[in-house]
C-alpha positions in Angstrom: 135.4 75.3 71.0 135.2 71.6 72.0 132.3 70.6 74.4 132.9 67.9 77.0 130.6 64.9 77.0 129.8 63.3 80.2 127.5 60.4 81.2 125.5 61.4 84.2 125.2 57.8 85.3 129.0 57.5 85.6 131.4 58.1 88.4 134.6 59.9 87.2 137.9 60.7 88.7 139.1 64.3 88.1 142.8 64.2 87.8 145.4 67.1 87.9 147.8 66.8 84.9 150.8 68.3 86.8 150.8 66.0 89.8 148.6 63.1 88.8 146.7 63.5 92.0 142.8 63.3 92.1 140.2 65.8 93.4 138.5 64.8 96.5 135.2 66.1 97.9 134.3 65.1 101.5 130.9 64.9 103.1 129.7 68.0 105.0 131.3 68.1 108.5 131.9 71.6 109.7 129.5 73.6 111.9 126.0 72.6 111.1 127.1 69.9 108.6 126.5 72.2 105.6 130.2 72.4 104.3 132.7 69.8 103.3 136.4 70.0 102.1 137.8 69.9 98.6 141.4 68.9 98.4 143.9 66.9 96.4 144.7 63.3 97.3 146.4 60.1 96.0 144.2 58.5 93.2 142.3 55.4 94.3 139.2 54.6 92.2 137.6 52.9 95.1 137.6 56.0 97.3 134.1 57.4 97.6 135.4 61.0 98.0 137.0 61.0 94.6 134.0 59.6 92.7 132.4 62.5 90.9 129.1 62.8 89.2 129.2 65.5 86.4 125.5 66.5 85.8 124.7 68.7 82.9 122.6 71.8 83.7 122.6 73.3 80.2 124.9 73.9 77.3 127.2 76.0 79.4 127.2 74.6 83.0 127.6 71.3 84.9 127.2 70.6 88.6 129.4 68.1 90.4 128.9 65.9 93.5 130.7 63.0 95.0 129.5 59.7 96.2 130.8 60.4 99.8 129.2 63.8 100.0 125.9 62.4 98.9 123.1 63.7 96.5 122.6 67.0 98.1 126.1 68.5 98.4 127.8 70.2 95.5 131.2 71.4 94.5 131.2 75.2 94.9 133.6 78.1 95.9 133.8 80.1 99.1 135.6 83.1 100.6 138.5 82.3 102.7 140.5 85.1 104.4 143.4 82.6 105.0 143.8 82.1 101.1 146.7 84.1 99.7 145.6 83.9 96.1 144.0 87.0 94.7 140.2 86.7 95.3 140.7 84.7 98.6 138.5 82.0 97.3 138.6 78.2 97.5 136.5 75.3 96.3 134.4 73.5 98.9 131.4 71.1 99.1 128.2 73.1 99.7 125.0 71.5 101.1 122.2 72.1 98.6 120.3 74.7 100.9 123.3 76.9 101.2 124.7 76.7 97.6 125.0 79.5 95.3 125.8 79.9 91.6 129.3 78.9 92.2 127.8 75.4 92.0 127.5 75.8 88.3 130.8 75.0 86.6 131.9 75.7 83.1 134.3 73.1 81.7 136.3 74.2 78.7 139.3 72.8 76.8 142.9 73.8 76.8 143.4 72.2 73.4 145.7 69.5 74.6 143.1 67.0 75.8 142.9 68.8 79.2 140.2 71.1 80.6 140.0 74.0 82.8 137.1 74.7 85.3 135.4 78.0 86.2 132.1 78.8 87.9 129.2 81.1 87.3 129.8 83.1 90.6 133.5 83.9 90.1 133.3 84.1 86.2 135.6 82.8 83.6 138.6 84.8 84.7 139.0 82.7 87.8 139.9 79.0 87.4 140.2 76.2 89.7 144.0 75.8 90.4 145.9 73.0 92.2 148.4 75.0 94.0 150.7 72.4 95.6 149.2 68.9 95.3 147.0 69.5 98.3 145.3 72.9 98.5 143.3 74.4 95.8 142.1 78.0 95.0 140.3 79.9 92.4 143.0 81.9 90.6 142.8 84.9 88.4 146.3 84.0 86.9 144.9 82.3 83.8 147.7 83.0 81.2 149.0 79.6 79.6 150.4 77.3 80.4 149.0 77.1 84.1 149.6 73.4 84.5 147.8 73.6 87.8 144.6 74.3 86.0 144.7 71.5 83.7 142.4 68.6 84.4 141.3 65.4 82.8 138.6 62.9 83.5 138.6 59.2 83.9 135.6 56.9 84.1 135.3 54.6 87.1 132.0 52.8 87.2 128.2 53.2 86.6 126.3 54.9 89.3 122.9 53.1 89.0 121.5 54.8 92.1 118.1 56.4 92.0 119.3 59.1 94.4 121.7 60.4 91.9 119.1 60.3 89.0 118.0 63.9 89.4 118.9 67.2 90.9 117.2 70.0 92.6 119.6 72.8 92.9 118.9 76.7 93.0 115.6 76.2 91.3 117.1 73.9 88.6 115.1 70.6 88.6 116.5 67.9 86.1 116.0 64.1 85.9 117.7 61.7 83.6 115.6 59.4 81.4 116.9 56.3 83.0 119.6 54.9 85.4 118.9 51.2 84.7 121.7 50.3 82.5 125.0 49.3 84.0 127.1 50.6 81.0 125.3 53.6 79.4 126.5 54.3 75.9 125.2 57.9 75.5 124.8 61.1 77.5 121.3 61.7 78.8 119.3 64.7 77.5 118.1 66.4 80.6 115.4 69.0 80.4 116.0 72.2 82.3 112.5 72.9 83.9 113.5 76.1 85.7 116.5 78.1 86.6 115.7 80.8 89.0 119.0 81.3 90.5 117.5 81.3 94.0 118.0 79.1 97.1 115.1 77.1 98.5 114.6 79.4 101.3 114.7 82.4 99.1 112.1 80.7 96.7 109.8 80.3 99.8 110.2 83.9 100.7 109.5 85.1 97.2 106.5 82.8 96.9 105.0 84.3 100.2 105.6 87.7 98.9 103.9 87.0 95.6 101.0 85.5 97.5 100.6 88.6 99.7 100.8 91.0 96.6 98.3 88.9 94.8 95.9 89.1 97.7 96.2 92.9 98.0 95.7 93.3 94.2 92.6 91.2 94.4 91.1 93.4 97.2 92.0 96.6 95.4 90.4 95.2 92.1 87.2 94.3 94.1 87.0 97.8 95.6 87.5 99.3 92.2 84.7 97.2 90.6 82.4 97.9 93.4 83.0 101.7 93.3 82.5 101.7 89.4 79.3 99.7 89.8 78.0 102.3 92.3 78.9 105.1 90.0 77.1 103.4 87.1 73.9 103.0 89.2 74.1 106.7 90.3 74.3 107.7 86.6 71.4 105.6 85.6 68.9 106.6 88.5 66.8 109.8 88.4 68.7 113.0 89.7 66.8 113.3 93.0 69.2 115.8 94.3 68.3 118.3 91.5 64.6 117.6 91.7 62.4 120.2 93.5 58.7 119.8 94.0 56.8 122.3 91.7 53.5 123.1 93.3 50.6 122.6 90.8 48.9 125.6 89.5 45.5 126.0 91.2 42.7 127.7 89.4 40.0 129.3 91.3 36.7 130.3 90.0 36.0 133.8 91.4 33.0 133.8 93.7 30.1 136.1 93.2 30.6 139.5 94.9 27.9 140.6 97.1 27.2 144.2 98.1 24.3 145.4 100.2 22.5 148.6 99.5 21.6 150.8 102.4 18.1 149.6 102.0 19.0 146.1 102.6 18.7 145.1 98.9 21.5 142.9 97.6 23.6 143.8 94.6 24.9 140.9 92.6 28.0 140.7 90.4 28.5 137.8 88.1 31.7 135.8 88.5 33.3 137.1 85.5 35.7 139.9 84.9 34.9 140.6 81.3 32.2 142.9 79.9 28.9 141.4 79.4 26.3 142.7 77.2 22.7 141.6 76.8 21.6 140.3 73.5 20.0 142.9 71.3 16.7 141.1 71.2 16.2 141.1 74.9 13.9 143.6 76.6 15.7 146.0 79.0 15.2 144.8 82.5 13.6 147.1 85.0 14.2 147.5 88.6 11.4 146.4 91.0 9.1 149.2 91.9 10.0 149.1 95.5 13.7 149.6 95.0 15.0 153.2 95.2 17.3 154.6 92.6 20.5 155.7 93.7 
């Protein structure tokens, strides 16, 4: 399948094969100035609303904006209840902060030098269709020939404006290598640095949520490490809870036992419970003469 080649530093007209009219994208005007119209009009290369920059996102998708709508408004698709075509969806210009993935367009060949356009939100089964030379819709009727869905591109003039040298759309941040030349001869090779698919407000909300989760995780980790450290200290210290004081064994030397005879004489017993025998070479002891025998 042929792949289109566009110069991101060039304004293009997008012309309908059937009517010869050109695609117009106005500046945002409705409500809070977030939406602009996309309609068909008479071709006039000097008209800012029909000067389109076609900016490559990756090998599949491009994003489109006009000189009139400015660098932060993009061709997208929106639900319209008044639209009678199945799907009730029409192209429109979306300010960057409300744009969705319909701002990413696939441009594929019919095989006769013309191209059809579909977007990431509606899918390849819905294509941009020039209904009557004025109103457009995303149509699911894609069976050939579908002349209202055949488009060709015509170069107008170089952009050479720093405001159009980069895009920041749905998390996609791309910059061309240069916009200095007035007649570029080759397409830039943009680097896709991110593609989150989120609007800026959604990115902010996600960032705040991630920050909160990270803080909670940090606190939980700190408590876990603190508790683990306490447990290690408890295991390494003496088990005071199981320790009981064991009284030391006290040894007492038995005291001499004194008994008094009825005559007042004292009887002495040695502090020893064993049997004592006098040595064989000792003379037997005799009681004093004044002591009575019992």
